[in-house]
C-alpha positions in Angstrom: -7.4 42.2 -34.0 -4.5 39.7 -34.0 -4.7 37.1 -31.2 -1.6 37.0 -29.0 0.0 33.6 -28.9 -0.4 31.7 -25.6 2.6 31.7 -23.3 4.4 28.4 -22.7 3.6 28.7 -19.0 -0.2 29.1 -19.6 -0.2 26.2 -22.1 1.6 24.0 -19.6 -0.9 24.8 -16.9 -3.8 23.9 -19.2 -2.1 20.6 -20.1 -1.7 19.9 -16.4 -5.3 20.7 -15.7 -6.5 18.4 -18.5 -4.5 15.5 -17.0 -5.9 16.3 -13.6 -9.4 16.0 -15.0 -8.5 12.5 -16.2 -7.3 11.7 -12.7 -10.7 13.0 -11.3 -12.6 10.8 -13.8 -10.5 7.8 -12.6 -11.3 8.6 -9.0 -15.0 9.0 -9.7 -15.2 5.6 -11.4 -13.5 4.0 -8.4 -15.9 5.7 -5.9 -19.2 5.1 -7.7 -20.6 1.9 -9.1 -21.3 1.7 -12.9 -25.0 2.4 -12.5 -24.7 5.4 -10.2 -25.8 8.7 -11.8 -22.9 10.6 -10.2 -20.5 8.5 -12.2 -21.8 9.5 -15.6 -22.2 13.2 -14.5 -18.6 13.3 -13.3 -17.4 11.8 -16.6 -19.4 14.4 -18.6 -18.1 17.2 -16.5 -14.5 16.1 -16.8 -14.8 15.6 -20.6 -16.3 19.1 -21.0 -13.5 20.6 -18.9 -10.9 18.8 -21.0 -12.5 20.0 -24.3 -12.3 23.6 -23.1 -8.7 23.2 -22.1 -7.4 21.6 -25.3 -6.1 23.7 -28.2 -7.7 23.3 -31.7 -5.4 20.7 -32.9 -5.4 18.6 -29.7 -2.6 17.9 -27.3 0.1 15.3 -27.3 2.0 14.2 -24.1 5.2 12.2 -23.8 4.9 9.7 -20.9 7.8 8.6 -18.7 8.0 6.6 -15.5 8.3 9.9 -13.5 5.7 12.1 -15.2 4.5 13.8 -18.4 6.1 16.2 -20.9 4.7 18.4 -23.6 6.9 19.6 -26.4 10.0 18.6 -24.4 8.9 20.5 -21.2 8.2 18.5 -18.0 4.9 19.0 -16.3 4.6 19.3 -12.5 7.2 16.7 -11.5 6.2 17.2 -7.9 2.5 16.6 -8.4 1.7 13.2 -6.9 -1.5 12.8 -8.8 0.1 13.4 -12.2 3.0 11.1 -11.3 0.6 8.3 -10.4 -1.3 8.8 -13.6 1.9 8.7 -15.6 3.0 5.6 -13.8 -0.2 3.9 -14.6 0.1 4.6 -18.3 3.9 3.9 -18.4 3.3 0.4 -16.9 0.9 -0.3 -19.7 3.7 0.5 -22.2 2.1 3.8 -23.2 4.7 6.3 -24.3 2.7 8.9 -26.3 -0.7 10.0 -25.3 -2.9 12.3 -27.4 -6.3 13.9 -27.0 -8.4 15.9 -29.5 -11.0 18.6 -28.6 -13.8 16.3 -29.7 -13.3 14.1 -26.7 -16.5 12.5 -25.3 -17.4 11.1 -21.9 -17.5 7.6 -23.5 -13.9 8.0 -24.7 -12.9 9.0 -21.1 -14.8 6.0 -19.7 -12.9 3.6 -22.0 -9.6 5.2 -20.9 -10.5 4.7 -17.3 -11.5 1.1 -18.0 -8.1 0.6 -19.6 -6.3 1.9 -16.6 -8.3 -0.4 -14.4 -6.7 -3.5 -16.2 -3.5 -4.9 -14.9 -0.4 -4.4 -17.1 -0.2 -8.1 -17.9 -3.8 -8.2 -19.0 -3.3 -5.2 -21.2 -0.4 -6.9 -22.9 -2.5 -10.1 -23.5 -5.3 -8.1 -25.1 -2.9 -6.6 -27.6 -1.7 -3.5 -25.9 -3.2 -0.2 -24.8 -3.5 1.2 -28.4 -5.2 -1.9 -29.6 -7.7 -2.0 -26.7 -8.8 1.6 -27.5 -9.1 0.9 -31.2 -11.2 -2.2 -30.4 -13.6 -0.1 -28.3 -14.0 2.5 -31.0 -12.2 5.3 -29.2 -11.5 8.0 -31.8 -10.4 11.1 -29.8 -7.8 9.5 -27.5 -4.7 7.9 -29.1 -1.9 6.0 -27.4 1.4 5.0 -28.9 3.3 2.2 -27.2 7.0 1.7 -26.5 9.4 0.9 -29.4 10.0 -2.6 -28.1 6.3 -3.3 -27.8 5.8 -2.1 -31.4 8.5 -4.4 -32.7 6.8 -7.4 -31.1 3.5 -6.4 -32.7 5.2 -6.0 -36.1 6.7 -9.5 -35.8 3.2 -10.9 -35.0 1.7 -8.9 -37.9 4.3 -10.2 -40.3 4.0 -13.8 -39.2 0.2 -13.8 -39.6 0.3 -12.2 -43.0 -1.7 -9.1 -42.0 -1.1 -5.8 -43.8 0.9 -3.2 -41.9 -0.7 -0.1 -40.4 -1.4 3.0 -42.5 1.5 4.9 -44.0 0.5 8.1 -42.2 0.6 6.4 -38.8 4.0 4.8 -39.7 5.4 8.2 -40.6 4.2 9.6 -37.3 5.9 6.7 -35.4 9.2 7.3 -37.4 9.0 11.0 -36.6 8.5 10.3 -32.9 11.3 7.8 -32.8 13.6 10.2 -34.7 12.9 12.9 -32.1 13.7 10.5 -29.3 17.2 9.8 -30.6 19.6 7.1 -29.6 21.2 6.8 -26.2 24.1 4.6 -25.2 23.8 2.6 -22.0 25.7 4.2 -19.1 29.3 3.3 -18.7 30.3 0.7 -16.1 32.1 3.1 -13.9 29.2 5.7 -13.8 27.3 5.5 -10.5 25.0 8.5 -10.9 21.4 9.0 -10.0 19.5 9.3 -13.3 16.6 11.1 -11.8 18.6 14.3 -11.6 18.1 14.6 -15.4 14.4 15.1 -14.8 11.6 14.3 -17.2 13.5 15.9 -20.1 15.6 12.7 -20.3 12.5 10.5 -20.5 12.3 10.6 -24.3 15.9 9.4 -24.5 15.2 6.5 -22.1 12.4 5.3 -24.4 14.9 4.5 -27.2 16.7 2.2 -24.8 13.7 -0.1 -24.9 14.7 -1.2 -28.4 17.4 -3.9 -28.6 20.7 -2.9 -30.1 20.4 -5.0 -33.3 17.0 -3.4 -34.2 18.2 -0.6 -36.4 17.7 -2.5 -39.7 14.4 -4.1 -38.6 12.9 -0.9 -37.2 11.0 0.1 -40.3 7.8 -1.8 -41.0 7.8 -4.2 -44.0 6.2 -3.1 -47.2 2.6 -4.2 -47.8 2.2 -7.7 -49.1 5.9 -8.7 -48.4 7.3 -10.7 -45.6 10.4 -9.6 -43.8 13.7 -11.3 -45.0 14.3 -14.5 -43.1 17.9 -13.5 -42.4 16.7 -10.4 -40.5 13.8 -11.3 -38.3 12.2 -8.8 -36.0 14.4 -8.6 -32.9 13.4 -9.9 -29.6 14.9 -9.3 -26.1 18.3 -11.0 -26.2 18.1 -13.8 -23.5 21.9 -13.6 -23.2 21.6 -10.3 -21.3 19.6 -12.0 -18.5 22.1 -14.9 -18.5 25.0 -12.5 -18.4 23.5 -10.6 -15.4 23.1 -13.9 -13.6 26.7 -14.8 -14.2 27.9 -11.4 -13.1 25.8 -11.6 -9.9 27.3 -15.1 -9.1 30.8 -13.7 -9.5 29.8 -10.6 -7.4 28.4 -12.8 -4.6 31.7 -14.8 -4.3 34.0 -11.8 -4.6 35.6 -10.6 -1.3 38.4 -8.5 -2.8 37.5 -4.8 -3.0 39.8 -4.2 -6.0 37.9 -6.8 -8.1 34.4 -6.2 -6.6 34.3 -2.6 -7.8 34.5 -3.1 -11.5 32.2 -6.1 -11.3 29.6 -3.9 -9.5 29.9 -1.3 -12.3 29.2 -4.0 -14.9 26.2 -5.2 -13.0 24.9 -1.7 -12.6 25.2 -0.9 -16.3 23.6 -4.1 -17.4 20.8 -3.9 -14.8 20.0 -0.3 -16.0 19.9 -1.5 -19.6 17.6 -4.4 -18.7 15.3 -2.2 -16.8 14.9 0.1 -19.8 14.1 -2.9 -22.0 11.8 -5.0 -19.8 11.1 -3.3 -16.5 11.9 -4.6 -13.0 11.4 -8.3 -13.4 14.6 -9.1 -15.3 17.0 -6.9 -13.2 15.5 -7.5 -9.7 18.4 -9.7 -8.7 20.8 -6.7 -9.0 19.3 -4.5 -6.3 18.7 -7.5 -4.1 22.4 -8.5 -4.3 23.6 -4.9 -3.6 21.2 -4.7 -0.6 22.6 -8.0 0.8 26.2 -6.9 0.2 25.6 -3.7 2.2 25.2 -5.9 5.3 28.3 -6.7 7.4 27.0 -10.2 7.8 27.4 -10.9 4.1 30.4 -8.7 3.1 32.8 -8.0 6.1 34.9 -5.6 4.1 33.8 -2.0 4.7 35.0 -0.8 1.3 32.8 -3.4 -0.5 29.8 -2.5 1.6 30.2 1.2 0.7 30.5 0.3 -3.0 27.4 -1.9 -2.8 25.4 0.8 -1.1 26.6 3.4 -3.6 25.6 1.1 -6.5 22.2 0.3 -4.9 21.3 4.0 -4.6 22.5 4.7 -8.2 20.4 1.8 -9.5 17.3 2.5 -7.5 16.3 5.9 -9.0 12.8 7.2 -8.3 11.3 5.2 -11.2 12.7 1.9 -9.8 11.7 2.8 -6.3 8.2 3.4 -7.5 8.2 0.0 -9.2 9.3 -1.7 -6.0 6.7 0.1 -3.9 4.0 -0.8 -6.4 4.9 -4.5 -6.0 4.6 -4.2 -2.3 1.2 -2.5 -2.6 -0.1 -5.2 -4.8 1.1 -8.0 -2.5 4.4 -9.7 -2.8 4.8 -13.2 -4.1 7.3 -15.5 -2.3 10.1 -14.8 -4.8 9.6 -11.0 -4.4 10.0 -10.9 -0.6 13.7 -9.6 -1.0 12.1 -6.3 -2.2 11.5 -5.5 1.4 15.2 -5.9 2.1 16.0 -3.6 -0.8 13.7 -0.8 0.5 15.0 -1.2 4.0 18.6 -0.9 2.7 17.7 2.4 1.0 16.9 4.0 4.4 14.7 7.1 4.3 15.2 7.7 0.6 12.0 5.9 -0.4 9.8 7.6 2.2 8.5 10.4 -0.1 7.4 7.8 -2.6 5.8 5.6 0.0 3.9 8.6 1.5 2.7 9.5 -2.0 1.4 6.0 -2.5 -0.2 5.9 1.0 -2.1 9.1 0.2 -3.5 8.0 -3.1 -4.0 4.3 -2.3 -6.9 2.5 -0.9 -7.0 1.1 2.7 -5.9 -2.4 1.5 -2.8 -0.9 -0.1 -2.1 1.2 3.0 -2.2 -2.0 5.1 0.5 -3.5 3.0 2.7 -0.4 2.8 2.6 0.6 6.5 5.0 -2.1 7.6 7.6 -0.4 5.3 7.6 2.7 7.5 7.3 1.1 10.9 9.6 2.8 13.4 10.3 5.8 11.1 7.6 8.1 12.3 10.0 10.9 13.1 11.0 11.2 9.4 7.5 10.4 8.2 5.3 12.7 10.3 6.7 16.0 8.8 5.7 14.7 5.3 2.3 13.6 6.5 1.7 16.9 8.4 2.3 18.8 5.1 -0.2 16.6 3.3 -2.8 17.1 6.0 -2.9 20.8 5.1 -3.4 20.0 1.4 -6.5 21.8 0.0 -7.6 18.5 -1.7 -9.7 16.9 0.9 -9.1 13.3 -0.3 -5.3 13.7 0.2 -5.7 15.4 3.6 -8.3 12.8 4.8 -6.0 9.9 3.8 -3.1 11.7 5.6 -5.2 11.8 8.8 -6.0 8.0 8.4 -2.3 7.2 7.9 -1.2 9.2 10.9 -3.9 7.5 13.0 -2.8 4.0 12.0 0.9 4.9 12.7 0.1 6.3 16.1 3.0 7.0 18.5 4.0 10.0 20.6 4.0 12.5 17.7 0.8 11.5 16.1 -1.4 13.9 18.2 0.5 17.0 17.3 0.7 15.8 13.7 -3.1 15.6 13.5 -3.6 19.1 15.0 -3.5 20.9 11.6 -6.4 18.7 10.4 -8.7 20.4 13.0 -8.3 23.7 11.2 -8.8 22.3 7.6 -11.5 24.1 5.7 -13.2 20.8 4.7 -15.4 19.2 7.4 -14.5 15.7 6.1 -10.8 16.3 7.0 -11.8 17.7 10.4 -13.9 14.6 11.1 -11.0 12.3 10.1 -8.6 14.2 12.4 -11.1 14.1 15.3 -11.8 10.4 14.8 -8.0 9.8 14.7 -7.5 11.6 18.0 -10.3 9.5 19.5 -8.6 6.3 18.3 -5.2 7.4 19.7 -6.9 8.0 23.0 -4.1 9.7 25.0 -4.6 12.4 27.5 -3.1 14.9 25.0 -5.7 13.8 22.4 -8.5 14.2 25.0 -7.4 17.8 25.7 -7.5 18.7 22.0 -10.9 17.1 21.6 -12.2 18.9 24.7 -11.1 22.2 23.1 -13.1 21.3 20.0 -16.3 21.3 22.1 -16.4 25.1 21.9 -15.9 25.2 18.1 -18.4 27.3 16.1 -18.6 24.4 13.7 -21.3 22.3 15.3 -20.5 19.3 13.1 -16.9 19.3 14.5 -18.3 19.7 18.0 -20.5 16.6 17.4 -17.6 14.6 16.2 -15.5 15.6 19.2 -18.3 14.6 21.6 -18.6 11.2 20.0 -14.8 10.7 20.2 -14.7 11.7 23.9 -17.5 9.3 24.7 -15.8 6.5 22.9 -12.5 7.2 24.8 -14.3 7.2 28.2 -12.0 9.9 29.6 -13.6 11.1 32.8 -11.5 14.3 32.6 -13.8 15.4 29.8 -17.0 15.0 31.8 -17.1 18.6 33.2 -16.9 20.1 29.7 -19.6 17.7 28.4 -21.8 18.6 31.4 -21.6 22.3 30.4 -23.2 21.3 27.1 -26.0 19.5 28.8 -27.0 22.5 30.9 -28.4 25.0 28.3 -32.2 24.8 27.7 -32.1 25.9 24.1 -33.8 23.5 21.7 -32.6 25.2 18.5 -31.7 22.4 16.0 -28.0 22.2 16.3 -27.8 23.0 20.0 -30.4 20.3 20.6 -28.2 17.8 18.7 -25.2 18.8 20.8 -27.1 18.4 24.0 -28.4 14.9 23.0 -24.9 13.7 21.9 -23.3 15.1 25.1 -25.9 13.1 27.2 -25.1 9.9 25.3 -21.3 10.5 25.7 -21.7 11.0 29.5 -23.5 7.7 29.7 -20.5 6.0 28.1 -18.0 7.9 30.4 -20.0 7.3 33.6 -19.0 8.5 37.1 -21.1 9.6 40.0 -20.7 13.3 39.2 -22.8 12.9 36.0 -25.7 11.1 37.6 -27.6 14.0 39.1 -27.3 16.3 36.0 -28.7 13.4 33.9 -31.4 12.7 36.4 -32.4 16.4 36.2 -32.8 16.0 32.4 -34.9 12.9 32.9 -37.2 14.8 35.3 -37.6 17.8 33.0 -40.9 18.7 31.3 -42.0 21.1 28.6 -45.3 21.6 26.9 -44.1 23.9 24.2 -41.1 21.8 23.2 -42.4 18.4 24.2 -41.1 16.3 21.3 -37.5 17.5 21.6 -37.5 17.5 25.4 -38.8 13.9 25.4 -35.9 12.9 23.0 -33.5 14.3 25.6 -35.2 12.5 28.4 -34.9 9.2 26.4 -31.2 9.8 25.9 -30.8 10.6 29.6 -32.6 7.4 30.6 -30.4 5.3 28.3 -27.3 7.0 29.7 -28.3 6.3 33.3 -29.1 2.7 32.4 -25.6 2.4 30.9 -24.0 3.8 34.1 -26.0 1.3 36.2 -24.8 2.6 39.6 -27.1 2.7 42.7 -27.9 6.4 42.4 -28.5 6.0 38.6 -31.0 3.1 39.3 -32.8 5.2 41.9 -33.3 7.9 39.3 -34.6 5.3 36.8 -37.0 3.9 39.5 -38.5 7.3 39.9 -39.3 7.5 36.2 -40.5 3.8 35.8 -44.1 5.0 35.6 -43.5 7.9 33.3 -46.2 8.9 30.8 -43.8 8.9 27.9 -43.7 5.2 26.8 -40.0 5.1 25.5 -38.8 6.6 28.8 -40.9 4.2 30.8 -39.7 1.1 28.8 -36.0 2.0 29.2 -36.4 2.5 32.9 -38.3 -0.7 33.5 -35.9 -2.7 31.4 -32.9 -1.4 33.2 -34.4 -2.1 36.6 -35.3 -5.7 35.6 -31.7 -6.3 34.4 -30.4 -4.9 37.7 -32.6 -7.3 39.7 -31.4 -10.3 37.7 -27.7 -9.6 38.5 -26.1 -11.2 41.7 -26.6 -8.8 44.6 -29.2 -6.9 42.6 -31.9 -4.9 44.3 -35.1 -6.7 45.2 
């Protein structure tokens, strides 16, 4: 029977699933220490899943700043996890990524360790491909950007080392031939390059090679040095100097007729520099455009409009992601103007910021949250959607971000989290409501007391106790009343008693005193636990009726109850105006 060829859609889904397994492995290595058995088990599981997904000859991905592509087709551009993984590889100069079906958990571990290194450290160690070769990784291969390879070729030629194997050279030449050449955008073009999608990513890679590199692109033959008249090209320093000169002229220009062509030149050159070296060399351009969009700097409305237009054209999603990454890492003094650039872009960066908030750690979130201060109306709809995500980590992080933002709409934004199928997300939503602490939050938490999910009920009880809202006392007292000592109902009763002690109020004293006086020979252990909780709650309330109930139990047969009562009575006597 002839096997039917796999459809392109099915192949793309398998490729996406394989990449998601790498993201899972990366997540597991962040969560667990190196000696934890769950870490090794997770890597083995991910490697086995990837092996099952890969075709017989392996799979090769093209990597861009915005995502992955396989055979020219973009993969899940809207998937935040895949975009983050592509961004990590792209920053480390990886442009081609290949896996074979013999992939092992050890190979996967070395890849994760590579992604844990900063981009600058990867460069100092010889590049991503060299790091994997040094560690003996055989079933994962990375090819770097054309510009990075040219630098490595120059270093190889100067040290007298032999070039790489001819087969690998032929593969590089084939990849670069597929990439093709791209002219830098014309000065008058102010368009958003992101609209081209990931299908344009391969063409952007060719822009990383300096214009004069066509003759030096091929590797020198073995045993020969490259001609002295044609050295391996480096990044032309004149381009950075030219950008600085243009920015100086742009800063001084107040005439719209002359400002507009200058802005076009700056835009074109900045885009070219970004393709060659990344954000560092062209950062002055978006900073200048952001300043010029302010009336305090450029009074002319036409100039401000042109500056804003140029800023939006220059700051495509890849550049915005770079800017946000700098903020998440922590800005140096010279990078502080990045905040002004992101502010000038308005709400455009919000989806990228939300994505980073959802996949980042708490330290990164603390650095990114000031970027969205005062924009909760635009932000909450994005976060509410993430709160319904079936991936519990994303939804849990969304609840944490909503809680930290707070504000009038935060309570309603957290509501979907109470219905999430994963208890971890429900707990995060309940804790968030408890931290917000408004009357509306208290009503939602009180409604959770009747939930069939007893874990959710326990979380709601703890949150209400921490809030100290006396309006919740009647609902909590109803939980104290039942005499059932079944496991989960007993836990609910005990936690409700503790919460009532934190809330206080004269109306809760008598029900707690009744629990303190209760006896049971059949369920003595659990009843005594409830009595200990009631004694501690009455001691925390400390009112005269509460102390009178404690005095009646000061000689109780159960030692823990007796000790709590006596200690509370001694503390009351020591206070000014205490009972004698």
